[in-house]
N, C-alpha and C positions, 0 to 999 in steps of 0.2 A: 191702653193707657199708657202715658209716660209719667212715671213717678220719680222725682229726684231723690237721691239718698237721704237727705235730711227731712223728707216728707214721708217717708215710708211708715214710720209709726203713726203719724196722723192719718194717712191713707187707710191703713188697715183698721184703725178705730172707727173711720167713717164707714167703711164697707161692712163692719160689724153692726153698725146701725141700720145700714141698708138691708142687711139680711132679714130683719124684722119686716121691712116693706116688701121684700121679695116673697117672704113666707106668707104674708097676707094676700099678695097678688095670686100666688099658686092656689091658695085656699079658695080664691074667688074664681078659679079656672082660667086665669089670663095666660099662663103657660105652665110647663111642666117642672122644670128646676132651674137653678141658677148656681153658677160657680165663679169663684175668683182664681185665676191661674197665674202664677209667677213664671216668667220666662227665665229658665236657668241657663240657656244657651240658644243663640249668641247673646252675649251681654257687652255693655260698654257704651260709650258716648256716641259711637257711630250708628247705634240702632235706635229707631224712632219710638219704640214701645218696650215696656218691660213687665207689664201686667195685662191681663185679658179677663174681661167680664163675659161670661157666656150665658145666655138664656136659650132654653130648649123649648121649641113649640111642637105639638103634636102634628100639626098640618098647617097648610097654606091659610085656611080659614081663620084658625086661632091666631096665627101671626097678623092677618089683616085686621082682625078685631082689636088686637093689641096696638097696632100702629094708629088706628082711627080713634082709639079711646084714650084714657088718662093713664100715664105711667105712674105718676104719684098718686095715691088715693086721696080723695077729697076729705077724708076723715083722718088725716095724718096725725092731728094732735091727739087722737084717741089711740093711736097705735104706738106713738113714741112719747116718752116722758119729756119734761121740760128740760132736763139735763141732756137726754138724747137729741132733743131738737137743736141744742147748741152745737153738738158735734156735727149733726146732719147739715147745718148751715155753713160748715166749712168744706163741703163737698168739692166746690170749685177750686178752692185753695190747695187741696190735697193732691190734685193730679191734673193732667191735660188729656182730654179726649182726642186721640190722634186720628182715628178712623173707625167706621162700623162696616161690618160684612155680613152677608147673609149666605149660609151654606146649606145645602140640601143633602140629607142622608140618602146614599144610593144602595149600600150594601153594608152588612155587619156580621160579625161573628164574635161570640163571647162565651165565657165559661158559665154553663147553665147552673152550676153550683154556687156561683157567686153573684153578689148583688153589684149594680152598677157603681155604687160608692166605694166598692172594695178597691178600685185602682185609684192611686193618687198621682202617678207620674205617666206622662205620654210623650211620645215622639211623633211630631206632626211633619209629614213629608209633603212638600209642595211640589206640584207638577205643572209644566206647560205641556200643550198638545199641538201637534202638527195639523195643517190644513186638512180638512176632510175627516178628521178623527171625531167621533160622536161620543156622547156620554155612555151609550151602550157598549161601544168599542172599548172604552176605558175600564168599565166594569168587568167586561168579558176577559180582557187581558189580565187584569189584577186577580180574576178568579183562577187563573193558572196556578197562583201560589197558595191557593186555599188549603191543599193538603199539608203544606208546611205550617201554615198559621194553626191549623187543627192540631198538628203534632205538638207545636210549641204550647198551646193552651192545655192540651192533655198532659204535658210534662211539667205544667205549672211554670213555664218560662214566660208566659204571656197571659194577660187577663182577658184581652179582647182586641179586635181589629176592625176598622170601619173604612169605607170608601165615601168621600165627600165630593160635591160639585158646588162650585161658587156661583151663586145666582145674581148677586149684587155686591159691588158694582160690576158693570161689564164694559167691554170695549178693548180696542187694541192696546191701550196703555197698561191693561191689567193682564199680565202674563200667566200669573198663577190661577189656573181656573179649576184644578183638581187636587185632591189631596187623599192620602191614606194616613191613618193614625194607629199607632201600636200602644196599647194600654198596659201599665205595669203596676204591681203593688208597691214596689220601692225602686230606689235609684240603683241598688245593686243588680237587680234583675235587668234593669234597662242596659246598663253597662256591659253585663256578661252575657247577654242574649246573643247567640250565634246562629242565625238561620242556615248558615252554610253546611251545618252538620246534617241537615235534613235534605240537602239537595238531591240525594239519590232517589228520593220520592217522586221527583218530577220525570224520571225516565232520562230525558235529554235536557239537562239544565242549560246547555249552550243555546238550544233552540228556544227555550223559555225566555232567556235574557234577550234574544234576538227580537222575539215578538213583542216583549215588554218595551224595548227601546225604539221600535219602529214608529210608533205614534206618540209616546209620551216621554218627556225628559224631566228627571229630578232636578230641580232648581235649588232647593235648599231644605234644611231640616231645622225644626225648633224642638227643644226639650222643655217640657212645662211641668210644674207641680201645682196641684190643688191646694190652696191655702185656706179657703173658706167655701162652704157650700150651703145649700138651703135646707139640709136636713138638721 
């Protein structure tokens, strides 16, 4: 979503009302959870969105049922008060929906002692891939770095790490087809995290970089912060 500065307070108030709708949908088994994330970097008038609404589905069947069903419950007046309905009706005024994407979880690693909601900040790394490179290739190459991620999690520098593949939209216009995401408890951990201190765990770090860069190219990064969730 694109939210202009003068509309941020209105937008957040609208999403707080939508939280009740998402909580109802989750209780009904339509999806697993929902979050609103603010994009902290990059920011400015050159960028086409600054907030992200994320809905997580357990599998393709649950997503298909959601697409074919009703997003807004038919008993909305029973879920929201009259005052909340007034705010809800400002949804379209509060933001512009820029685009929608569907991503598939390919691999993940997290701190077994922590809950998913314990991380609030993330670094989203977008990749393009070369011709002939497959999803399995991307996951296999990214797994080279698993010992480093495990060490960062153990040392409480990182809360989790995931590998994603974009399913929709697709085509030659869309270069960003894969992503990795680093999860952090706070901005301080994100800014001071230094994976290079663990490079000796790889054996031959130069060879690891070579294999990583043979098929995939890091295009850009986003830093995000969760401002609302369905809990």
